[in-house]
N, C-alpha and C positions, 0 to 999 in steps of 0.2 A: 811445594818445594820448587825452587828455581835452580836451573843448572847453568853456570857461567864458567867458561874456560875450564871445563872438565871438573869443576867443583860443584857440589850440591849445597845450597843454602836453604835454611828453613826461614819462612816469613813469620815474624811474630804474630800471634793471634790478634792482638790489638790492631795491627796494621790491616789485617784481613777484614776485621769487623768494620773499620773505617771505610775501606774500599767498598765493601758490600753495602753499607749505608749510603755512601755517595752514589753508587749505581742505582739504588732504590729511589733516592730523591730525584735523580736525573730522570728516571723513567716516569715517576709520578708527575714531574713538572711538564712532561710532554703531552699530558692529557688535554683534551679540548673542552673540559668542563670547568675551566677557570673563570674568574670574574669578568674577564674581558670578552668572553663569548667567542663565537667561531671567527675564523679569518674572513675578512671581507672578500666578496666576489663581485664581479662587474654588475650583476643584476641588483646589487644592494644600493647602487648609486643612481642618481638622476642627473643627466647631462643638462647643465644650465646655460652654458656658453661655450663657444669654441672660437679659436683665434689662431689660425694657421699663418696667414699673412696679415700684417697690420693694416687696418682701415678697410679691408674688403667688405666686411659686414657693415661697417659704418657708412661707407660711401655708396655701395651698390645694392644693398638690400633695403627695400622700402620698410618703413616702420611697422606696417601691418603684417609683414612677413618675418620679422626678426625672430619671434619666438619659434616659428616653424624652422627657420634656418638654424638657430642655435641648438635645437633638439634633433636635427637631422644629421646623417652621416655624410662625410665628404664624398663618398663614392656616388652619391645621388646629386651632387651639386650641379653638374651640367644639365641633367634632365630637369631639375626642379627650379634652378635659379638663373640659367643662362639668359633667358629673355629679359630678366630684370637688369642684368649686367649690360646687355646690349642696349637696352632702352636708356640707361644712365649714360653710357658712352655716347649715344646719339645726341642726348641733351648737351653733352660737352662738345659736340661737333665731330666726334670720331665715329666714322661709319665704314661700311664695306669690309675689305680684307683686314684693315688695321683693327677694326672693332672685333672681328671674328678672332683674330690672333690674340688680342688682349684678353678676350673672354676665356680663351683656352689657356692662357698663361695664368690667370688668377683663379680658375676653377679646375679641379677641385681646390677649395681653400685649405691647403696643407702647406707645411714647410718642408719642401723636398730637399734631399741632400744626396749628392753623388760623391762619395769619398774619393773617387778617382780624379775629381775636378777641384780647382781651388774654391774655397768657401767665399761666396759673394752673394749678393741679393739674387733671389730665385734659385740659389743652390746653397741652402743654409744661410747663416748670417753670423757675423761677429757682433759683439755688443756695440762696437763703435760704428757699425754700418748705419747710415742715415736712410732707413728704409722708406720713410714717408716721402722724402724728396725723390728717391728712386722710383717709387710708385707714381708720383706726380709727373716725373719725366716720361714714364711709360705712357701715361694718358695724354699729356699735353705736349710732349715732344719739345720742339724748339721755342715754344711760347714762354719766354723767360719770366713773364709776369705771373704765370700760373704753375711753373714746374719746380718751384722751390718753396719749402715751408719756412725758410730763413731762420731755422734753428740749427746752428752750425756746430754746436758743442754742448756737452753736458754742463750743468752748473757745478757738478762735483766730478772730479776725475775718476775713471775706472781704477779699480785696484789691480796691482800687478799679479796677484795670485787669486786662486779660487776663493770666494765666489765671484770675483771680478767686479760685481756691481757695488756701488757705494752704499753705505747704510741708508735707510730711509730717513727723511726729514722728521724731526720730532713733532 
C-alpha cells in the first residue's frame, strides 16, 4: 500500500510482480559471471609505448634502448635516460646549464598540466599547438635553419566541437 496526501492506495498485483521481476533481473545482471569476464585491471595489460611529449622518445632515446624506455615508468626517466638525453643534446651542440635545463624539462616524459596557468606547450597543449616546432626551438634556440619543422597548419581544419580532431583520411 502507498500513502499519498493522507489517502491510501493499493498497488495492483501485476504492477508489484513486474517490479519484483525487474529488480530480480537487475540483480542477476550485476553478477560477474557473464560472457565478458571480469573487469580489466592494470595488471592485465602490457605497456607497449608511451608518449608524453612528442618526439622525446624519437629524438633522445637510442634505438637499442627504446623497448626499455617504452616499458618503463616516467618516474624513473631521469635516473635511467638522462645521460642519453644529455649525449644527444651535446651532439646538437647544446652543453652545460642549457643542456641540464633541457634534460630536466623533457624528463620525465609526461604531459604536465597546471590548471592555474594558461594551456601552452610544457603546460598541457591545445590541438593547434605546434609542439614539434616548440621542441625544436627549445633545443636549437635562435638557429632558424633548425628550429622549425615548417609544418604550419593541418591539411584539414580542426572541428569546432568535441572531438575537435578531423576524421582520419580514408
